[in-house]
N, C-alpha and C positions, 0 to 999 in steps of 0.2 A: 289461438286460441278461443272458445266462444265467451262470448258474456256472460256476465256473472247473472243469474235469475233477478228478473226485478219483479216485487209487488206490491198491489194499488189494494187498500181499502172498499169497499163497496159497503153502503148505510144508507138510512133517511136519519135526522136530526132536526132537536129545535133545540133553538140556542135564545136566552131569555138576558135580557142588558139590563146594570144594574140602576141605569136611570130610568128605567121604563121600556115597552115594548118587546120586541121577539123576531125570528128570522126561521124558518123553517125550511128543508129542503127534502125531498126524495130520488133515491134511485142515484144517489152523491157518489162519485169516484175517485179517492186520491192517491195518488201517490206515496210509496212510504221507504223508507230508507233499510229497514230492517223489517223484516213479518215477526219480529218479537217482542213487537211496541204493544203495550197496556191498551186500553180502552182510552184508559186518561190520558196518553201520551198522544192518543190517536185526537182525539178531542183539541187539546193544545194546538197540536200540526193544523187541524180545520180552523182555530181561530187564527193563526199566523199565514197561511192558504189565502182568508179571507178578508185578512188586514183590519181583521176587529178590533175594537179597542170596549173600555166598559163591560167586558162580558161577565155575567151573573153565574149562569149554569149554563151545561149542555150535556144531552143526552143525546147518545146515538143508539137507534134500533135497526137490527136485523144486522148486526156488525157481520163483514164475510171478510177475510183477509184471503187474497187467491193468488197465485204466479203472475201477470200478465204487464205488457210492457208499459213504461212511462210513458205519459204523455206531457209531463210537465208542470209537475205543480207550485206553484210559487213556496219559496222558505222550505223547500227539500233540493237536499243537494242531492245528484244523483251519480254523478261524477266528480272527479275530480275539478280542481281550479287549475285553468292554464298556466299557473308557474310550475306544476306538479310532471311537466311533461320530460324535461329532461333533456336528455339524447335518445330517449326510446319510443318512439309515436307507433303506433298501427293507424293504417290507410283506411279507407272505404269510399270503394269505387264507386259515382252516382252517376255515369255516364254510359247513354247508349251506345255499343259498339255500332259503326257506321260499315257497311256494306252496298255494296252494286245493287239496285231494285228496294231500297229501304226506302217504306212510304213513312215521311214522319208527321208530316200534317196533312190530311186530305183535299186533293186537292194541287198538290204543289210538287213538283216533278221529284222523281227518284235519280239518286246519285248512277252514274255511269263510271264504271272503272276499265282503262285501256293502255294495255302495253305502250310505253314510246323506246323501250329499248326491253327485249329477251334477255335471258340468261343467256340463250343459247348465242342467239347473235355479238352479245357484251364477249365473247373468247375471243373472237377478233381481232379486239382491241385492245385487250388485255396482257400482260403474261398469262403463261400456261399456269392451270390451276388458280385463277382468278375472275370471277364472273359479278354481275352485278344484273338488279333488275330495276329500272326505270318506269312507273306507271304515271298514266295522267289519270286524275279524276275530274268531272264535269258534276257539279255540284251549287244546290240552291245552298245561299247561307245559311238557311232555314233549314239543317238537316242533322238528324239526331239532337243531342243535348247541345243547344246553344244560347250564347248571350247575345243579348240586345243592347247597342251604346243608345243613346241618346238620336244618331244621326239617321237609326230605323224609323226613327218618329219624327223627328226636324232637320231639315236640311241646313238650318246654322247651329247644330247640337254637337259635341266630339264626335267623331267617327272611331273607329277600332281602333286605330291607329294613335289618336288624341286622348285614351283613355289612362288614369292616372293608376300605373301597377299596382299601385300603394292598396287602392281600393278594390283589386281583384282578388289578392293573395292573404291568405292566412287570418283572413277574418274570424271572429267572433260568431260561433252561430248557436241562434236562437232555432230552435226546430219545434214547430207545432205538429205535435203529431192528431190528425183530426179524424180520420179512418170514420170513426164514431159518430160523426156527425151527418154522413151518407145515409145511414138506417135508419133515418128520421125524413130523409128526402129532397133536405137543403141543400143547393148546389153551390149558393152565392157565401164566402167564406165574409162575415163582417166584424166591425173594429170589435165588437165587444168580445171577439174570439181569441184576439190579440193584445187584449188591454193590461193582463196582470203581468206583462213582462216587460223590460226596460232593453229595448232594442236600439237605443244610439249606438252610431258605429259599427252595427253587427248586421251580417247578413241572418234575413231572416226566410228559414226553409220550410215552405207548406208543403207537409205530405197529409196527404190525400188519399193515397193507395191506386190512383186511377193509372198509375203505370202497369199492371197487370196487366190491361187491354194495348199496351203499345205493340205497334204493327199490326193491330186488328180491327175491322171495319167498328167495333164497340167504341175505339178510342176516341171518335170524332165527335160523337154527340152524346150530349146528357151529361158533359164532362164539370168537377166544381171547379171555380174560377173564384178572383178575387174583386168583391165588390169596389164601386168608387169610391164609397165614402171610407171603406179601411185600407185603401193605398194612401188617399189625402192623410188620414191617420199616421202611417208609417212613415210618410216623407216628413208630417210633425213633429213624430217622434223621433228621426234622426238614423232612421235606418239607412244603409247605404248600398244596400242589395235584396233582391226579393226573390226566389224560386221556386218554383212549383215543379211537381213533378205530373203535369196536368199537361191537356194538346194545348193549353193559351191561360195566359194569366187571366185575360179576360173571358167575357162570356159570349160566343162565337154563335150565339144564337137569336140575339137580341138585336139582330141589324147589323150596319156597319159603325157603329158605335164604339170605340175602346178607351174608357175611360180609366184604367187600370191602368194601361202603356202609355197613356197620354199624360197622366200627373206624375209619374214614377220617373220616367226617362225628360220629362218636362223638368224635374227637381235634381238630374242627376242623378238620379237612383239606377243601377242596374235590377236589368232582369234578366233571368235565366229559366228556361224553360224547358219540359221534357226531362227532368230529373228523373234517377230512379233510385231506388234500395233507400231511401230513407228511414224506412225502419230499422234500419242498422244505427244507426246514428241517434244517441240519446238525445235528451231538450235541450241541453246542455252543456259546456265543457268542452265541445269540437271547436276544430278550427277548419273554415270552409274557402277552396279556392278554386275559382272559373276563370282560366288566364285566357282569353282566344288572342291569335296572332294579331303584330301590329298593320292590318290594313288599312290602308289610306283610302280614302273615298268609297269606305265600305262600314254598313252599321251592322250586322248580324252574321255570326261566325261558330261554328261548332267549338265545343271547350273540352275539357278532359276535366270536371268538375270532381271534384274529392274531401273527403273530408280527413281531417287528422283527429285520433281520440292518444290519450294517453296509453300507453302499453298494459 
């Protein structure tokens, strides 16, 4: 079943405070729970979203309500709370398929898949009408959609087998829809973009739209990334996992420094890179899972990442 239409308000505004002073904004966009809200109701929603107190008057100018995907406005409930899941859920697959020859990260080897036992050869080993295929995949851990454990960055950090599986399964997801940010050419995601959400105990998923280039030469250059100060903010705010639909969570064009990896993995915060299809997940209300196999002495491995939503 396709998701219900979502609506946003576009407007300029002037706010005057009862104790003096004011605040103005242009080209503002605000998620709406319904397209039927009055101008006064939208004004009150704006106050909640901005977290303002002692507001005297709000004037909205050029108000337009358009059908547009939600980006996650504070104070606007766009999906049911997780308690509404019950026994019926909808699954959104967030992983790229892995195939022989797939280039995930430019410069890293592509996987090869070869048969160990073909179906034809297996017929001589089993009863009539019974056959199997057994195949060998030769693959770097950084293939497809994958998870980085602390061992990927730090020799003393937990490897894949040492991860607490409860920190990988059914996490509350806070999805930041950030495609609009690239319209102005800014690549680095800063903490100010994330600061209006409570991310403690959550999987923070950064939807940049860069996955549209996955597998193509364009994927490797000019990609969005998480800044070091934003990574530190997420650590301090208590996030347990950070995922992105880009070529790397760090800026790979700034030399060999990797502040986001260093800060997040140093604090035990998992990193998932090369996500896809995040546009299908609402800002709030989903549960996120990305569990790799428990491989000892290994730091990175592909995951079948997915989101669960109330049906």
